[in-house]
N, CA, C and O of each residue as an XYZ file, in Angstrom:
936
protein
N      84.309     83.673     50.828
C      83.940     84.058     52.397
C      82.910     84.008     52.646
O      82.161     84.969     52.470
N      82.528     82.898     53.131
C      81.062     83.054     53.160
C      80.425     83.793     54.031
O      80.889     83.811     55.171
N      79.267     84.553     53.752
C      78.439     85.426     54.698
C      77.637     85.139     55.467
O      76.710     84.330     55.521
N      78.312     86.321     56.464
C      77.352     85.838     57.538
C      75.518     85.483     57.724
O      74.637     85.475     56.864
N      75.460     85.254     59.005
C      73.364     85.635     59.004
C      73.194     85.825     60.249
O      73.823     85.273     61.152
N      72.157     86.781     60.378
C      71.265     87.528     61.651
C      70.354     86.631     61.269
O      69.987     86.176     60.185
N      69.998     86.433     62.663
C      68.726     85.412     63.102
C      67.706     86.563     64.027
O      67.879     86.625     65.244
N      66.788     87.333     63.442
C      66.100     88.836     64.291
C      64.677     88.213     64.249
O      64.170     87.650     63.280
N      63.963     88.473     65.830
C      62.440     88.047     66.142
C      61.872     89.465     66.487
O      62.582     90.240     67.127
N      60.441     89.885     66.030
C      60.226     90.600     65.824
C      60.687     92.251     65.110
O      60.839     93.404     65.514
N      60.760     91.621     64.053
C      61.912     92.214     63.147
C      60.783     93.615     62.380
O      61.257     94.221     61.419
N      59.514     93.968     62.833
C      58.580     94.103     61.394
C      58.724     95.721     61.801
O      58.747     96.552     60.893
N      58.813     96.111     63.120
C      58.663     97.549     63.623
C      59.961     97.609     64.443
O      60.792     96.746     64.723
N      59.842     99.114     64.779
C      60.914     99.668     66.013
C      62.193     99.707     65.628
O      62.939    100.255     64.817
N      62.171     98.543     66.934
C      63.972     98.293     67.433
C      64.507     96.460     66.539
O      65.598     95.889     66.571
N      63.268     96.063     65.890
C      63.908     95.121     65.200
C      63.991     95.401     64.118
O      65.043     95.003     63.617
N      63.050     96.178     63.158
C      63.259     96.754     61.830
C      64.723     97.550     61.738
O      65.484     97.337     60.794
N      64.916     98.109     62.378
C      66.439     98.757     62.868
C      67.526     97.885     62.876
O      68.513     98.401     62.352
N      67.700     96.761     63.276
C      68.410     95.724     63.373
C      68.578     95.095     62.022
O      69.695     94.888     61.549
N      67.635     94.839     61.500
C      67.264     94.475     59.749
C      68.137     94.830     59.069
O      68.959     94.131     58.477
N      67.952     96.947     59.114
C      68.663     97.418     58.149
C      69.887     97.756     58.456
O      70.612     98.178     57.555
N      70.412     97.637     59.876
C      71.636     98.201     60.183
C      72.586     96.592     60.043
O      73.797     96.645     59.830
N      72.135     95.742     60.137
C      72.933     94.315     59.766
C      72.466     94.041     58.151
O      73.057     93.149     57.543
N      71.760     94.556     57.698
C      71.724     94.089     56.272
C      72.705     95.398     55.725
O      73.399     95.174     54.733
N      72.763     96.641     56.307
C      73.715     97.080     55.513
C      75.614     96.627     55.854
O      76.573     96.981     55.168
N      75.629     95.919     56.891
C      76.770     95.368     57.239
C      76.997     94.508     56.514
O      78.184     94.263     56.302
N      75.968     93.709     55.845
C      76.495     93.071     54.857
C      76.072     91.186     54.891
O      76.176     90.189     54.177
N      75.587     91.580     56.163
C      74.920     90.334     56.779
C      73.784     89.862     55.761
O      73.293     90.653     54.956
N      73.275     88.103     55.874
C      71.751     87.624     55.067
C      71.217     87.769     56.482
O      71.795     87.351     57.485
N      69.935     88.469     56.454
C      69.186     88.646     57.400
C      67.833     87.578     57.267
O      67.186     87.244     56.274
N      67.700     87.183     58.766
C      66.718     86.322     58.541
C      65.657     86.678     59.988
O      65.653     86.408     61.189
N      64.693     87.557     58.863
C      63.790     88.238     60.007
C      62.137     87.631     60.033
O      61.455     87.227     59.091
N      61.811     87.741     61.461
C      60.616     87.313     61.750
C      59.128     87.919     62.319
O      59.086     88.639     63.317
N      58.386     87.682     61.850
C      57.322     88.656     62.480
C      56.006     87.926     62.176
O      55.992     87.167     61.207
N      54.785     88.104     62.992
C      53.738     87.600     63.687
C      52.652     88.021     62.196
O      51.598     87.422     61.984
N      52.968     88.688     61.663
C      52.455     88.696     59.783
C      53.119     89.301     58.620
O      53.145     90.444     58.164
N      53.778     87.905     58.199
C      54.481     88.559     57.072
C      53.903     88.599     55.974
O      54.748     88.459     55.090
N      52.647     88.748     55.465
C      52.071     89.366     54.703
C      51.866     90.703     54.740
O      51.891     91.349     53.692
N      51.676     91.195     55.741
C      50.911     92.534     55.769
C      52.333     93.570     54.968
O      53.550     93.422     55.079
N      51.705     94.372     54.353
C      52.315     95.327     53.608
C      53.335     96.656     54.297
O      53.064     97.844     54.118
N      54.505     96.174     55.081
C      55.018     96.993     55.889
C      56.316     97.233     55.217
O      56.870     96.599     54.319
N      56.751     98.537     56.009
C      58.420     98.362     56.192
C      58.908     97.476     55.769
O      59.282     97.207     54.627
N      58.948     96.723     57.090
C      59.649     94.944     56.356
C      59.640     94.492     55.469
O      60.684     94.368     54.830
N      58.106     93.896     54.880
C      58.030     93.568     53.777
C      59.088     94.426     52.430
O      59.933     93.873     51.726
N      58.755     95.633     52.411
C      58.791     96.403     51.338
C      60.591     96.688     51.464
O      61.339     97.066     50.563
N      60.911     96.381     52.800
C      62.693     96.117     52.476
C      63.102     95.017     51.890
O      63.925     95.083     50.977
N      62.582     93.803     52.330
C      62.747     92.617     51.792
C      62.848     92.155     50.322
O      63.549     91.359     49.698
N      61.553     93.247     49.967
C      61.382     92.898     48.576
C      62.299     93.511     47.602
O      62.403     93.295     46.395
N      63.182     94.621     48.653
C      63.828     95.328     47.583
C      65.652     94.922     48.017
O      66.646     95.505     47.584
N      65.604     93.775     48.970
C      66.720     93.234     48.971
C      66.925     91.880     49.357
O      66.582     91.280     50.375
N      67.731     91.409     48.051
C      67.238     89.442     48.483
C      67.994     88.738     49.700
O      67.897     87.585     50.120
N      68.650     89.635     50.060
C      69.170     89.159     51.434
C      68.825     89.334     52.630
O      69.441     89.188     53.685
N      67.597     89.721     52.353
C      66.153     89.430     53.377
C      65.529     88.546     53.202
O      65.093     88.276     52.083
N      65.268     87.732     54.402
C      64.420     86.652     54.017
C      63.239     87.150     55.324
O      63.603     87.523     56.440
N      62.085     87.070     54.966
C      61.125     87.238     55.755
C      60.389     85.646     56.365
O      59.884     84.786     55.643
N      60.507     85.603     57.745
C      59.560     84.287     58.207
C      58.386     84.518     58.975
O      58.332     85.623     59.515
N      57.144     83.502     59.209
C      55.880     84.278     60.027
C      56.793     83.652     61.232
O      57.472     82.656     60.987
N      56.805     84.226     62.501
C      56.833     83.499     63.644
C      56.087     84.204     65.027
O      56.539     85.200     65.593
N      55.226     83.694     65.316
C      54.943     83.471     66.964
C      55.624     83.105     67.798
O      55.398     81.904     67.949
N      56.777     83.626     68.839
C      57.539     83.332     69.400
C      57.300     82.317     70.585
O      58.081     81.530     71.121
N      55.628     82.656     70.882
C      54.939     81.338     71.815
C      54.696     80.208     71.612
O      54.588     79.299     72.435
N      54.550     80.169     70.028
C      53.811     79.202     69.497
C      55.015     77.611     69.150
O      55.790     77.405     68.215
N      54.821     77.132     69.845
C      55.882     75.542     69.786
C      56.032     74.960     68.305
O      57.158     74.898     67.810
N      55.057     74.589     67.688
C      54.387     74.462     66.467
C      55.192     75.495     65.595
O      56.065     75.035     64.860
N      55.003     76.666     65.611
C      55.968     77.525     64.531
C      57.082     77.410     64.666
O      57.836     77.325     63.697
N      57.542     77.372     66.043
C      59.423     77.652     66.511
C      59.789     75.944     65.770
O      60.953     75.730     65.430
N      59.060     75.181     65.637
C      59.333     73.305     65.250
C      59.605     73.706     63.513
O      60.605     73.547     62.813
N      58.214     74.298     63.196
C      58.688     74.777     61.865
C      60.201     75.858     61.257
O      61.093     75.549     60.468
N      59.980     77.091     61.976
C      61.442     77.370     61.413
C      62.753     76.644     61.863
O      63.840     76.975     61.389
N      62.609     75.523     62.903
C      63.641     75.004     63.222
C      64.166     73.985     62.250
O      65.378     73.871     62.061
N      63.125     73.116     61.524
C      62.926     72.866     60.602
C      63.570     72.928     59.000
O      64.440     72.391     58.315
N      62.463     74.016     58.910
C      62.746     75.184     57.688
C      64.341     75.521     57.431
O      64.921     75.454     56.347
N      64.856     75.868     58.601
C      66.867     76.016     58.868
C      67.521     75.058     59.096
O      68.666     75.234     59.512
N      67.028     73.752     58.906
C      67.974     73.484     59.218
C      69.466     72.766     57.985
O      69.478     72.345     56.829
N      70.797     73.021     59.354
C      71.779     73.086     58.362
C      72.345     74.059     57.943
O      73.393     74.094     57.299
N      71.137     75.628     58.565
C      71.751     76.893     58.088
C      72.405     77.564     59.155
O      71.882     77.941     60.204
N      73.600     77.684     58.802
C      74.212     78.389     59.863
C      74.132     79.960     60.494
O      74.305     80.889     59.705
N      73.902     80.212     61.742
C      73.423     81.211     62.728
C      74.491     82.032     63.181
O      74.922     81.843     64.319
N      75.011     82.971     62.414
C      76.086     84.074     63.699
C      76.142     84.621     64.559
O      77.089     84.798     65.326
N      74.542     85.190     64.587
C      74.061     86.127     65.515
C      72.182     85.895     65.544
O      71.233     85.890     64.760
N      72.356     85.793     66.416
C      70.667     85.659     67.075
C      70.087     86.605     68.339
O      70.179     86.657     69.566
N      69.346     87.408     67.095
C      69.206     88.231     67.899
C      67.405     88.060     68.661
O      66.437     87.942     67.910
N      67.280     88.074     69.904
C      65.637     87.873     70.775
C      65.132     89.175     70.825
O      65.500     89.812     71.812
N      64.382     89.759     70.028
C      64.175     91.108     70.167
C      62.698     91.307     70.232
O      62.231     92.411     70.514
N      61.851     90.133     69.946
C      60.159     90.479     70.084
C      59.955     90.371     71.557
O      60.604     89.430     72.013
N      59.261     91.028     72.459
C      58.752     91.159     73.510
C      57.232     91.597     73.837
O      56.528     91.805     72.849
N      56.636     91.763     75.133
C      55.529     92.353     75.666
C      55.806     93.193     76.546
O      56.675     92.786     77.317
N      55.386     94.316     76.776
C      55.336     95.366     77.832
C      54.241     95.054     79.131
O      54.373     95.598     80.227
N      53.291     94.216     78.854
C      52.092     93.718     79.427
C      51.375     95.168     79.638
O      51.633     96.185     78.994
N      50.439     95.037     80.660
C      49.493     96.075     80.674
C      50.365     97.398     81.422
O      51.235     97.255     82.280
N      49.952     98.525     80.932
C      50.453    100.089     81.371
C      49.471    100.794     82.392
O      49.552    101.966     82.760
N      48.444     99.780     82.813
C      47.533    100.754     83.521
C      47.682    100.034     85.085
O      48.644     99.295     85.296
N      46.852    100.253     85.966
C      46.937    100.016     86.990
C      46.547     98.199     87.667
O      46.212     97.935     88.821
N      46.695     97.418     86.760
C      47.009     95.469     86.477
C      48.091     95.608     86.930
O      48.217     94.862     87.900
N      49.216     96.350     86.682
C      50.237     95.670     87.016
C      50.910     96.290     88.369
O      52.089     96.252     88.720
N      49.572     96.980     89.132
C      50.493     97.496     90.434
C      50.051     97.353     91.613
O      48.830     97.208     91.657
N      50.729     97.335     92.854
C      50.670     96.441     94.471
C      48.732     96.897     94.041
O      48.019     97.871     93.798
N      48.667     95.230     94.204
C      47.086     95.278     95.117
C      46.071     95.315     93.763
O      44.866     95.374     94.007
N      46.542     95.281     92.208
C      45.778     95.386     91.386
C      46.692     94.206     90.382
O      46.824     94.492     89.192
N      47.165     93.188     90.789
C      48.042     92.532     89.486
C      47.517     91.807     88.388
O      46.977     90.771     88.775
N      47.489     91.914     87.590
C      46.330     90.938     86.792
C      47.208     89.273     86.362
O      47.779     89.169     85.277
N      47.195     88.622     86.924
C      47.394     86.947     87.023
C      47.403     86.590     86.046
O      48.445     85.949     85.911
N      46.677     86.591     84.899
C      46.252     86.575     83.485
C      47.457     87.339     82.658
O      48.244     86.613     82.052
N      47.606     88.492     82.613
C      48.653     89.292     82.135
C      49.612     88.914     82.088
O      50.264     88.710     81.064
N      50.152     88.602     83.954
C      51.722     87.917     84.124
C      52.175     87.095     83.727
O      53.348     87.051     83.358
N      50.957     85.730     83.665
C      51.435     85.054     82.596
C      51.651     84.930     81.071
O      52.152     83.997     80.444
N      51.253     85.861     80.722
C      51.124     86.261     79.101
C      52.778     86.765     78.907
O      53.634     86.256     78.184
N      52.888     87.898     79.786
C      54.498     88.873     79.742
C      55.278     87.818     79.920
O      56.025     87.443     79.016
N      55.207     87.131     81.225
C      56.266     86.134     81.347
C      56.363     84.728     80.194
O      57.515     84.292     80.185
N      55.624     84.119     79.452
C      55.938     83.022     78.355
C      56.391     84.471     76.996
O      57.033     84.352     75.952
N      55.880     85.441     77.468
C      56.795     86.323     75.680
C      57.645     86.444     75.833
O      58.417     86.112     74.934
N      58.294     87.114     77.304
C      59.638     87.434     77.387
C      60.658     87.021     78.328
O      61.687     87.626     78.629
N      60.145     85.689     78.833
C      61.152     84.911     79.607
C      61.448     83.842     78.975
O      62.585     83.636     78.552
N      60.223     82.818     78.792
C      60.082     81.713     78.309
C      60.349     81.249     76.921
O      60.905     80.175     76.690
N      59.891     82.184     75.875
C      59.860     82.329     74.556
C      61.239     82.093     74.044
O      61.642     81.125     73.400
N      62.030     83.372     74.527
C      63.404     83.659     74.405
C      64.259     82.493     74.113
O      64.794     82.282     73.024
N      64.380     81.483     75.549
C      64.775     80.397     75.814
C      64.361     79.343     75.033
O      65.316     78.575     74.916
N      63.391     78.937     74.441
C      62.544     78.167     74.012
C      63.463     78.516     72.452
O      64.012     77.600     71.840
N      63.494     79.543     72.113
C      64.012     80.050     70.386
C      65.550     79.769     70.547
O      66.224     79.830     69.519
N      66.228     79.440     71.844
C      67.637     79.347     71.413
C      67.382     77.830     71.594
O      68.011     77.207     70.739
N      67.029     77.432     72.003
C      66.876     75.855     72.337
C      66.644     75.014     70.900
O      66.968     73.860     70.619
N      66.175     75.715     70.353
C      65.617     75.264     68.684
C      66.553     75.445     68.005
O      66.908     74.632     67.152
N      67.363     76.942     68.325
C      68.221     76.868     66.852
C      69.857     77.029     67.432
O      70.817     77.658     66.987
N      69.688     76.174     68.602
C      70.974     75.965     69.188
C      71.921     74.972     67.524
O      73.002     75.251     67.004
N      71.296     74.269     67.295
C      71.976     73.433     66.282
C      72.705     74.302     64.984
O      73.673     73.912     64.330
N      71.902     75.684     64.792
C      72.573     76.708     63.596
C      73.604     77.081     64.381
O      74.697     76.613     64.063
N      73.546     78.054     65.659
C      74.375     78.702     66.191
C      76.121     77.771     66.352
O      77.247     78.228     66.154
N      75.807     76.741     66.665
C      77.082     75.601     66.754
C      77.346     75.580     65.130
O      78.174     74.691     64.929
N      77.144     75.917     64.463
C      77.574     76.203     62.793
C      77.852     77.396     62.778
O      78.786     77.375     61.977
N      77.709     78.666     63.135
C      77.734     79.949     62.893
C      79.651     80.039     63.250
O      80.322     79.405     64.064
N      79.962     80.866     62.466
C      81.333     81.092     63.145
C      80.817     82.231     64.149
O      80.756     81.731     65.272
N      80.490     83.350     64.161
C      80.564     84.387     65.558
C      79.814     83.548     66.729
O      80.490     83.526     67.758
N      78.551     82.835     66.824
C      77.836     82.042     67.720
C      77.851     83.124     68.609
O      78.893     83.382     69.212
N      76.791     83.825     68.780
C      76.374     84.866     69.675
C      75.170     84.759     69.683
O      74.622     84.515     68.608
N      74.439     84.890     70.776
C      72.805     85.394     70.931
C      72.973     86.813     71.845
O      73.736     87.089     72.771
N      71.883     87.608     71.141
C      71.622     88.974     72.149
C      70.441     88.620     72.610
O      69.739     88.071     71.760
N      69.916     88.753     73.778
C      68.435     88.975     74.118
C      68.260     90.336     74.910
O      68.734     90.718     75.980
N      67.291     91.006     73.871
C      66.991     92.161     74.738
C      65.922     92.348     76.514
O      64.780     91.936     76.715
N      66.266     92.626     76.882
C      65.852     93.005     78.159
C      65.795     94.308     78.213
O      65.779     94.978     77.180
N      65.750     94.903     79.549
C      65.840     96.474     80.502
C      65.975     96.455     81.593
O      65.750     95.645     82.492
N      66.717     98.245     81.449
C      67.053     98.281     82.965
C      65.905     97.864     83.935
O      66.139     97.629     85.120
N      64.720     97.783     83.420
C      63.843     97.567     84.504
C      63.840     96.379     85.202
O      63.561     96.355     86.401
N      64.095     95.483     84.633
C      64.931     94.298     85.240
C      65.864     93.999     86.340
O      66.200     92.915     86.818
N      66.244     95.335     86.665
C      67.514     95.565     87.139
C      66.996     96.020     88.843
O      66.442     97.071     89.163
N      67.369     94.902     89.726
C      66.611     94.719     91.043
C      67.169     96.059     91.743
O      66.541     96.896     92.391
N      68.966     95.993     91.318
C      69.696     96.851     92.157
C      69.031     98.312     91.568
O      68.492     98.990     92.443
N      69.012     98.794     90.379
C      68.265     99.622     89.829
C      67.234    100.299     90.208
O      67.180    101.526     90.128
N      65.938     99.268     90.839
C      64.731     99.308     91.085
C      64.437    100.773     92.541
O      64.130    100.519     93.705
N      64.611    101.897     92.080
C      63.904    102.488     92.852
C      62.485    103.171     93.304
O      62.106    103.613     94.389
N      61.820    103.066     91.940
C      60.377    103.734     92.148
C      59.427    102.422     92.451
O      58.262    102.621     92.793
N      60.019    100.844     92.302
C      58.464     99.998     92.730
C      57.704     99.651     91.483
O      58.110     99.647     90.320
N      56.856     99.443     91.826
C      55.678     99.181     90.801
C      56.044     98.663     89.841
O      57.147     98.142     90.009
N      55.415     98.475     88.313
C      55.841     97.261     87.484
C      56.264     96.064     87.358
O      57.152     95.610     86.636
N      55.221     95.314     88.491
C      55.573     94.056     89.167
C      55.653     93.092     87.630
O      56.688     92.465     87.400
N      54.804     93.059     86.912
C      54.900     92.343     85.599
C      55.977     92.437     85.100
O      56.875     91.596     85.153
N      56.002     93.700     84.448
C      57.134     93.676     83.120
C      58.508     93.728     83.968
O      59.446     93.486     83.209
N      58.892     93.940     85.161
C      60.178     94.091     85.379
C      60.179     92.131     85.828
O      61.124     91.487     85.375
N      59.413     91.590     86.440
C      59.635     90.531     87.488
C      60.567     89.393     85.523
O      61.613     88.769     85.346
N      59.420     89.735     84.657
C      59.386     89.165     83.661
C      60.827     89.613     83.253
O      61.463     88.606     82.938
N      61.384     90.452     83.170
C      62.966     90.969     82.177
C      64.046     90.531     83.443
O      65.166     90.069     83.227
N      63.532     90.748     84.667
C      64.930     89.792     85.670
C      64.648     88.396     86.156
O      65.130     87.887     87.167
N      63.735     87.793     85.240
C      63.499     86.408     85.354
C      64.771     85.960     83.852
O      65.793     85.285     83.982
N      64.273     86.568     82.600
C      64.657     86.735     81.741
C      66.626     87.434     81.847
O      67.193     87.608     80.768
N      66.969     87.569     82.424
C      68.418     87.788     83.020
C      69.030     87.030     83.645
O      70.249     87.100     83.490
N      68.481     85.945     84.648
C      68.538     84.617     85.403
C      68.532     83.710     83.909
O      69.120     82.635     84.029
N      68.076     83.925     82.807
C      68.050     82.963     81.422
C      69.305     83.005     80.973
O      70.119     82.085     80.892
N      69.429     84.354     80.631
C      70.963     84.650     80.009
C      71.957     84.133     80.831
O      72.825     83.339     80.466
N      71.811     84.619     82.002
C      73.226     83.799     82.920
C      73.347     82.557     82.754
O      74.379     82.163     82.210
N      72.421     81.674     83.135
C      72.095     80.251     82.715
C      73.086     79.829     81.684
O      74.175     79.257     81.709
N      72.148     80.421     80.586
C      72.651     80.222     78.500
C      74.179     80.504     78.683
O      74.954     79.693     78.177
N      74.707     81.630     79.390
C      75.806     81.579     79.088
C      76.986     80.603     79.786
O      78.208     80.488     79.688
N      75.970     80.009     80.500
C      77.144     78.888     81.470
C      77.328     77.382     80.368
O      78.285     76.715     79.976
N      75.695     77.338     80.156
C      75.665     76.439     79.259
C      76.064     75.863     78.155
O      76.125     74.692     77.781
N      76.413     77.210     77.544
C      76.571     76.953     76.158
C      78.183     77.596     75.594
O      78.650     77.858     74.486
N      78.678     77.669     76.975
C      79.923     78.246     76.634
C      81.095     77.277     76.139
O      82.103     77.625     75.524
N      80.643     75.613     76.660
C      81.681     74.653     76.118
C      81.457     74.526     74.566
O      82.200     73.840     73.865
N      80.290     75.294     74.030
C      80.772     75.451     72.403
C      80.740     76.585     71.697
O      80.456     76.846     70.528
N      81.126     77.292     72.740
C      81.908     78.764     72.382
C      80.777     79.917     71.989
O      80.926     80.914     71.283
N      79.649     79.460     72.655
C      78.162     80.375     72.211
C      78.051     81.403     73.566
O      77.788     81.312     74.765
N      78.461     82.537     72.480
C      78.487     83.672     74.152
C      76.897     84.423     74.184
O      76.247     84.116     73.185
N      76.313     85.160     74.956
C      75.071     85.345     75.512
C      75.239     86.834     75.848
O      76.133     87.162     76.629
N      74.616     87.539     75.428
C      74.487     88.774     76.723
C      72.612     89.086     76.504
O      71.731     88.628     75.777
N      72.690     89.999     77.466
C      71.538     90.538     77.725
C      71.429     92.062     77.505
O      71.846     92.517     78.570
N      71.163     92.903     76.863
C      70.894     94.064     76.078
C      69.872     95.396     76.673
O      68.814     95.546     76.061
N      70.064     96.028     77.443
C      69.085     97.513     77.828
C      69.055     98.119     76.609
O      70.237     98.204     76.277
N      68.368     98.592     75.749
C      68.200     98.948     74.543
C      68.082    100.850     74.691
O      68.040    101.636     73.745
N      68.059    101.102     75.792
C      67.720    102.595     76.240
C      66.194    102.589     76.500
O      65.545    101.556     76.664
N      65.430    104.473     76.533
C      64.547    104.452     76.390
C      64.259    104.834     74.977
O      64.616    105.945     74.586
N      63.596    103.945     74.118
C      63.895    104.134     72.454
C      62.653    104.603     72.088
O      61.790    103.735     72.215
N      62.325    105.461     71.756
C      61.379    106.109     70.848
C      60.774    104.866     69.537
O      60.999    104.630     68.350
N      59.880    104.312     70.678
C      58.893    103.608     69.644
C      57.421    103.103     70.221
O      56.866    103.755     71.106
N      56.871    102.005     69.715
C      55.588    102.110     70.020
C      55.363    101.787     71.754
O      54.494    102.093     72.571
N      56.626    101.015     71.802
C      56.397    100.810     73.486
C      57.121    101.909     74.290
O      56.698    102.234     75.400
N      58.467    102.621     73.610
C      59.108    103.677     74.759
C      58.263    105.036     74.506
O      58.372    105.971     75.300
N      57.413    105.116     73.365
C      56.473    106.262     73.455
C      57.470    107.602     72.845
O      58.698    107.691     72.849
N      56.597    108.423     72.413
C      56.886    110.093     72.242
C      57.879    110.360     73.128
O      58.880    110.923     72.684
N      57.828    110.067     74.349
C      59.159    110.835     75.144
C      60.564    110.080     75.573
O      61.206    110.584     76.494
N      60.936    109.185     75.092
C      61.649    108.702     75.178
C      62.795    109.383     75.021
O      62.628    110.587     74.825
N      63.800    109.038     75.043
C      65.345    109.794     74.969
C      65.744    109.364     73.855
O      65.922    110.412     73.234
N      66.004    108.538     73.181
C      66.736    107.943     71.985
C      65.998    107.623     70.990
O      64.824    107.445     71.315
N      66.283    107.444     69.632
C      66.176    107.046     68.412
C      66.363    105.708     68.182
O      67.340    105.378     68.853
N      65.970    104.854     67.634
C      66.255    103.599     67.412
C      67.551    103.452     66.595
O      68.313    102.517     66.839
N      67.839    104.415     65.561
C      69.285    104.015     65.196
C      70.278    104.364     66.116
O      71.410    104.091     65.715
N      70.207    104.955     67.382
C      71.110    105.382     68.037
C      71.272    103.911     69.234
O      72.295    103.241     69.380
N      70.133    103.742     69.860
C      69.955    102.248     69.890
C      70.730    101.090     69.327
O      71.769    100.697     69.857
N      70.191    100.520     68.195
C      70.484     99.602     67.324
C      71.669     99.785     67.046
O      72.254     98.734     66.785
N      72.485    100.996     66.973
C      74.306    101.333     66.770
C      74.937    101.346     68.127
O      76.167    101.370     68.144
N      74.527    101.339     68.854
C      74.523    100.628     70.072
C      74.866     99.326     70.265
O      75.945     98.754     70.117
N      73.546     98.845     70.699
C      73.673     97.104     71.057
C      74.361     96.454     70.153
O      74.818     95.350     70.451
N      74.606     97.089     68.667
C      75.585     96.172     67.408
C      76.668     96.307     67.863
O      77.529     95.554     67.408
N      76.993     97.095     68.711
C      78.482     97.409     68.916
C      78.815     96.590     69.980
O      79.948     96.119     69.894
N      78.106     96.243     71.062
C      77.729     95.459     71.746
C      78.482     94.151     71.572
O      79.510     93.614     71.983
N      77.295     93.865     70.625
C      77.305     92.802     70.064
C      78.629     92.152     69.551
O      79.249     91.128     69.840
N      78.836     93.395     68.480
C      80.088     93.375     67.624
C      81.638     93.022     68.720
O      82.699     92.503     68.374
N      81.317     93.416     69.761
C      82.690     92.995     71.001
C      82.603     91.906     72.053
O      83.418     91.735     72.959
N      81.211     90.994     71.755
C      81.236     89.845     72.733
C      81.953     88.970     72.597
O      82.061     88.260     71.597
N      82.654     88.891     73.785
C      83.257     87.884     74.127
C      83.089     86.566     75.080
O      82.107     86.353     75.791
N      84.255     85.707     74.956
C      83.690     84.293     76.286
C      83.933     85.322     77.671
O      83.429     85.008     78.749
N      84.486     86.163     77.567
C      84.928     87.190     78.762
C      83.865     87.522     79.277
O      83.565     87.000     80.351
N      82.808     88.676     78.547
C      81.643     89.222     78.330
C      80.386     88.731     78.716
O      79.471     89.162     79.417
N      80.683     87.243     77.769
C      79.411     86.591     77.521
C      78.405     86.315     79.779
O      78.797     86.139     80.933
N      77.481     86.425     79.250
C      76.521     86.401     80.777
C      76.502     87.788     80.880
O      75.985     88.033     81.970
N      76.716     88.545     80.466
C      76.557     90.017     81.246
C      75.228     90.704     80.584
O      74.682     90.374     79.531
N      74.875     91.696     81.440
C      73.885     92.639     81.364
C      74.186     93.810     80.951
O      74.452     94.635     81.824
N      74.244     94.290     79.347
C      74.930     95.550     78.956
C      73.761     96.648     78.272
O      72.851     96.216     77.563
N      73.924     98.170     78.596
C      73.284     98.831     78.136
C      73.717     99.017     77.026
O      74.834     98.578     76.750
N      72.687     99.974     75.728
C      73.543    100.306     74.379
C      74.146    100.850     74.183
O      74.511    100.931     73.010
N      74.978    102.004     75.625
C      75.953    103.049     75.286
C      77.152    101.998     75.671
O      78.227    102.544     75.422
N      77.339    100.640     76.208
C      78.276     99.897     76.922
C      78.662     99.520     78.333
O      79.579     98.809     78.743
N      77.618    100.254     79.028
C      77.692    100.246     80.156
C      77.366     99.012     80.840
O      76.285     98.549     80.476
N      78.042     98.268     81.816
C      77.663     97.396     82.518
C      76.532     97.547     83.673
O      76.653     98.251     84.675
N      75.476     96.795     83.356
C      74.355     97.368     84.653
C      73.996     96.072     85.028
O      73.752     94.988     84.500
N      74.076     96.809     86.621
C      74.028     95.617     87.800
C      72.684     95.033     87.663
O      71.699     95.673     87.296
N      72.694     93.176     88.129
C      71.701     92.728     88.383
C      70.615     93.050     89.080
O      69.666     92.269     89.140
């Protein structure tokens, strides 16, 4: 039986690194991407210890690098694609009413909304060759309009709300190829982005999201689901 393959972006730390660990433990061949593959970090140490973890250089906003990865992985089946890399944007007043920084907004949209779509487009042939045919894209509950009762965070909220729209369209457009797509809320996680006051650790978040991915079907494709399996309103 052929070993399954998972492709993970933003894999050098936090949630991405934990995805690498848990999919490796589950017996998958892992293709992990990072902007700094030569850095002596936990991902590099992990890849040196396990031959089924391959590290590739990828800035998801660089079209040439995406094209390079596409060429490198030609005819390589990908069972699960996890678009984890993201950007919070400015955490100060530049994201609040009256102070929104347009440059930061465009950067955040490029990383969080446009790049995941371009990545799926590039690796679409690989997904059609895979057995599972699953795409999981990390969003955030902050992208839920129904859940927004505190306002603010215009930049991050809008990037994730737009991402959810991308996920929904992908789920429709790729259904004919039996490719399932889901938008995931990881929870408030103790990472560099989530901060020390976050509620859960990366192991809990990723274990939950992996269960959601494992259970993903054509019926649940196109949904917005939290790490604990609960459906989130748009």
